C-alpha positions as CSV (number, residue, x, y, z in Angstrom):
1,M,5.9,219.8,38.4
2,D,7.2,220.3,35.0
3,S,4.8,221.7,32.0
4,D,4.0,218.0,30.6
5,D,2.9,217.0,34.2
6,V,0.4,219.8,34.7
7,F,-0.9,219.4,31.2
8,S,-1.5,215.6,31.7
9,E,-3.3,216.4,35.1
10,Y,-5.7,219.0,33.4
11,R,-5.9,217.0,30.1
12,P,-9.3,215.3,31.0
13,L,-10.8,218.7,31.9
14,L,-9.4,220.1,28.7
15,F,-10.9,217.4,26.4
16,S,-14.2,217.5,28.1
17,I,-14.4,221.4,27.5
18,A,-13.5,221.1,23.9
19,Y,-16.0,218.2,23.4
20,E,-18.8,220.0,25.0
21,I,-17.9,223.1,22.8
22,L,-17.3,221.1,19.6
23,G,-19.4,217.8,19.6
24,S,-16.6,216.0,18.1
25,V,-14.2,213.7,19.7
26,A,-11.9,213.8,16.7
27,D,-11.9,217.9,16.8
28,A,-11.7,217.7,20.5
29,E,-8.6,215.8,20.2
30,D,-6.9,218.4,17.8
31,V,-8.0,221.1,19.9
32,V,-6.2,219.5,22.9
33,Q,-3.0,218.8,20.9
34,E,-2.6,222.2,19.7
35,S,-3.5,223.5,23.0
36,Y,-0.5,221.4,24.2
37,L,1.7,222.8,21.8
38,R,0.9,226.3,22.9
39,W,1.3,225.4,26.7
40,R,4.8,224.2,25.9
41,A,5.7,227.6,24.9
42,V,4.7,228.8,28.5
43,D,7.1,228.7,31.5
44,P,4.6,227.1,34.1
45,D,6.3,228.8,37.0
46,T,4.8,232.2,35.5
47,V,1.4,230.9,35.8
48,Q,-0.6,231.3,39.1
49,N,-3.9,229.2,38.0
50,P,-3.1,226.8,35.4
51,R,-6.2,225.3,35.4
52,A,-8.0,228.4,34.3
53,Y,-4.9,229.2,32.2
54,L,-5.1,226.0,30.1
55,A,-9.0,226.4,30.0
56,R,-8.4,229.7,28.5
57,I,-6.2,228.2,25.5
58,V,-8.2,225.2,24.8
59,T,-11.5,227.5,24.8
60,R,-10.2,229.8,22.3
61,Q,-8.9,226.9,20.1
62,A,-12.2,225.4,20.2
63,L,-14.0,228.5,19.5
64,N,-12.0,228.8,16.3
65,S,-12.6,225.1,15.3
66,L,-16.3,225.7,16.1
67,R,-16.6,228.8,13.8
68,S,-15.2,226.6,10.8
69,A,-17.4,223.7,11.7
70,S,-20.5,225.6,11.9
71,R,-19.9,226.7,8.3
72,R,-19.3,223.0,7.3
73,R,-22.5,221.9,9.1
74,E,-24.8,224.2,7.2
75,D,-24.1,221.8,4.2
76,Y,-24.5,218.7,6.2
77,V,-26.9,216.3,4.6
78,G,-29.5,214.8,7.1
79,P,-29.4,215.5,10.8
80,W,-26.5,216.1,12.7
81,L,-25.6,214.3,15.6
82,P,-22.4,214.7,18.0
83,E,-19.7,212.0,17.7
84,P,-20.4,209.0,20.1
85,L,-18.4,209.4,23.4
86,D,-17.8,206.6,25.7
87,T,-19.0,207.7,29.2
88,S,-19.0,204.2,30.7
89,A,-16.8,203.7,34.0
90,D,-14.2,202.2,31.4
91,G,-14.5,205.0,28.9
92,A,-12.2,207.6,27.4
93,E,-10.4,210.0,29.8
94,H,-12.8,213.0,30.4
95,V,-14.7,214.5,33.3
96,L,-18.0,214.8,31.8
97,T,-21.2,213.1,33.5
98,G,-25.0,213.7,33.8
99,E,-27.3,215.6,31.5
100,A,-24.8,218.2,30.1
101,V,-23.1,215.3,27.9
102,T,-26.6,213.8,26.6
103,T,-27.1,214.1,22.9
104,A,-30.3,215.9,23.6
105,M,-28.1,218.8,25.3
106,L,-25.5,218.9,23.0
107,L,-28.1,219.2,20.2
108,V,-29.5,222.4,22.0
109,L,-26.2,224.1,22.4
110,E,-25.7,223.8,18.6
111,T,-28.5,226.3,18.5
112,L,-26.3,228.9,20.6
113,S,-23.8,231.2,19.1
114,P,-20.1,230.0,19.3
115,T,-19.5,232.5,22.1
116,E,-22.9,231.6,23.9
117,R,-21.9,228.1,23.9
118,A,-18.5,228.5,25.2
119,V,-19.7,230.7,28.1
120,F,-22.7,228.2,29.1
121,V,-20.2,225.5,29.0
122,L,-17.6,227.2,31.2
123,R,-20.1,228.4,33.6
124,E,-23.0,225.9,33.9
125,V,-21.2,222.6,33.1
126,F,-17.6,223.3,34.5
127,E,-18.4,226.1,37.2
128,F,-15.8,228.6,36.1
129,G,-15.9,232.1,37.6
130,Y,-17.0,235.1,35.2
131,P,-13.5,236.6,35.4
132,E,-12.1,233.5,34.2
133,I,-14.6,233.1,31.5
134,A,-14.3,236.8,30.5
135,R,-10.8,236.1,29.7
136,A,-11.2,233.1,27.8
137,V,-13.8,234.6,25.3
138,E,-12.2,237.9,25.2
139,K,-15.2,239.9,26.6
140,S,-16.0,242.2,29.5
141,E,-17.0,240.7,32.8
142,A,-20.5,242.5,32.4
143,A,-20.9,241.0,28.7
144,V,-20.1,237.4,29.9
145,R,-22.9,237.7,32.6
146,Q,-25.5,238.9,30.1
147,I,-24.2,236.2,27.5
148,A,-24.2,233.5,30.3
149,H,-28.0,234.4,31.5
150,R,-29.2,234.6,27.7
151,A,-27.8,231.1,27.1
152,R,-29.0,229.8,30.4
153,A,-32.8,231.0,29.4
154,H,-32.4,229.6,26.0
155,V,-31.1,225.9,27.1
156,H,-33.6,225.5,30.2
157,A,-36.7,226.7,27.8
158,R,-35.6,223.6,25.6
159,R,-34.0,221.2,28.4
160,Q,-37.0,221.3,31.2
161,T,-36.7,218.0,32.2
162,A,-33.5,215.9,32.8
163,V,-33.2,212.5,31.2
164,A,-32.7,209.4,33.5
165,R,-29.3,208.3,34.7
166,P,-27.9,205.2,32.7
167,E,-28.2,202.5,35.5
168,E,-32.0,203.7,36.0
169,A,-32.6,203.7,31.9
170,R,-31.0,200.5,31.1
171,T,-33.7,198.1,31.9
172,V,-36.2,200.1,29.5
173,A,-33.3,200.3,26.9
174,E,-33.1,196.7,27.3
175,R,-36.6,196.1,27.1
176,F,-36.8,198.3,24.1
177,F,-34.2,196.5,21.9
178,A,-35.5,193.1,22.9
179,A,-39.2,194.3,21.4
180,I,-37.3,195.1,18.5
181,A,-35.4,192.1,17.9
182,T,-38.1,189.6,18.7
183,G,-40.6,191.5,16.9
184,E,-42.9,192.5,19.8
185,L,-44.7,195.4,18.1
186,Q,-47.1,196.2,21.0
187,E,-44.3,196.0,23.7
188,L,-42.2,198.6,21.5
189,M,-45.2,200.7,21.2
190,D,-45.8,201.0,24.8
191,L,-42.2,201.7,25.4
192,L,-42.1,204.7,23.2
193,A,-43.5,208.1,24.4
194,P,-46.0,209.7,22.4
195,D,-43.6,212.3,21.4
196,V,-40.7,210.0,20.8
197,V,-38.0,211.3,18.2
198,Y,-35.5,209.4,16.2
199,L,-32.5,211.0,14.6
200,G,-30.1,209.3,12.3
201,D,-26.9,210.7,11.5
202,G,-25.2,209.2,8.3
203,G,-23.7,212.3,7.0
204,G,-24.8,211.5,3.4
205,V,-22.2,208.7,3.2
206,V,-24.6,205.9,4.5
207,S,-28.4,205.7,4.8
208,A,-29.6,207.0,8.1
209,G,-33.0,209.1,7.5
210,A,-33.2,212.1,5.7
211,R,-35.1,214.2,8.7
212,P,-36.4,213.6,12.2
213,V,-39.0,211.3,12.8
214,H,-41.6,212.1,15.4
215,G,-44.7,209.9,17.4
216,S,-44.7,206.8,18.6
217,A,-46.4,204.9,15.7
218,K,-43.8,206.2,12.9
219,V,-40.9,205.7,15.2
220,G,-42.1,202.1,15.9
221,R,-42.5,201.4,12.6
222,L,-39.3,203.0,11.6
223,V,-37.0,201.0,14.1
224,H,-38.5,197.7,13.6
225,G,-38.0,198.1,10.0
226,L,-34.4,199.0,10.1
227,F,-33.7,196.2,12.2
228,T,-35.6,193.8,9.9
229,K,-33.5,195.2,7.0
230,G,-30.3,195.1,8.8
231,A,-31.1,191.5,9.6
232,R,-31.4,190.6,5.7
233,L,-28.3,192.1,4.8
234,G,-26.2,190.2,7.2
235,E,-25.3,188.7,10.7
236,V,-26.5,191.6,13.3
237,G,-24.4,191.9,16.7
238,M,-25.3,193.9,19.6
239,S,-23.6,195.1,22.5
240,F,-24.6,197.3,25.4
241,G,-22.7,200.3,26.4
242,V,-22.9,203.8,27.8
243,Y,-22.5,206.6,25.6
244,N,-23.2,210.4,26.0
245,G,-24.6,209.6,29.6
246,M,-27.2,207.2,28.0
247,P,-27.7,203.6,27.5
248,A,-26.7,202.4,24.0
249,W,-26.4,199.7,21.7
250,V,-23.4,199.3,19.5
251,V,-24.4,197.3,16.5
252,T,-22.2,195.7,14.0
253,L,-23.3,193.9,10.8
254,D,-21.3,190.8,9.7
255,G,-18.7,191.9,12.6
256,E,-18.2,195.4,11.2
257,L,-19.4,198.4,13.4
258,D,-22.6,199.8,11.6
259,N,-24.0,202.1,14.4
260,V,-24.3,203.4,18.1
261,T,-27.5,203.8,19.2
262,C,-28.2,205.9,22.3
263,I,-31.5,205.7,24.0
264,E,-33.0,208.7,25.8
265,V,-35.6,207.7,29.0
266,R,-37.5,209.9,30.8
267,D,-40.4,208.7,33.5
268,G,-39.9,205.0,32.1
269,Q,-40.7,205.8,28.4
270,V,-38.1,206.3,25.7
271,T,-38.2,209.9,24.4
272,G,-35.4,210.0,22.0
273,I,-33.7,207.5,19.5
274,Y,-30.0,208.5,18.6
275,T,-28.5,206.7,15.8
276,V,-24.8,207.6,14.2
277,R,-23.9,205.8,11.3
278,N,-21.5,208.3,9.5
279,P,-18.4,206.2,9.1
280,E,-16.2,209.2,10.1
281,K,-18.0,209.5,13.3
282,L,-17.3,205.9,14.1
283,A,-13.8,205.8,13.1
284,A,-12.3,206.1,16.5
285,L,-14.7,203.5,17.9
286,R,-13.6,200.9,14.9
287,H,-10.1,201.3,16.3
């Protein structure tokens, strides 16, 4: 197998590692491309474990990108959300499933240091061994074990229960959007968990909410008002999808993509609403 074939075999994994570390499809693609160029300079016959070797390359490139992105995110206007990733059966090539790819989990990973995030992703999501991770992050194996323990405790303290699988959550999500579209406020309130949170990411380019909104009463009024406002501005179109492991609606306004809204469902209620309107984060979907 030549070097291109080897890289193609592992590309879905490499993209997935980069996306989990970065939360950005565009940045993950750039990291994968840079990793490919570095791989082309290697004789594959000298590599005993291509999976671990390629993961090491992509992790180091992703860490470089993350450290740069972290500085940019300090000046980000409004809530930051990960770039929507199509996780439907027909989605882009990746190996991400379940809780690890959800928006809420990626937001928790944002609170880790770059090294903690990389170690957590490699160990908990992709089940790499400690020796492989140590080489990837250039730390001792003992240090990596400590970092993994610390990161695991941090994440588990903030994510104690998993969200419903998309197929289980779809019915709730469909009822939720139907209630918004028809103005059934009581149905809408019944579907919202008392501690529901709404996050909107406009990146300072378009309006999406300057801060998180908490509580069923406030969130219910907000999402109903946003839909009503959109309907006044033009013809609203909505199509169903699965993004970041959650049911989502892709919303268009006069035929142009306006936002992707993911719905987090637990125990039959909506616990999180994540709306991405930042045009830069929707660019790939527009194409």
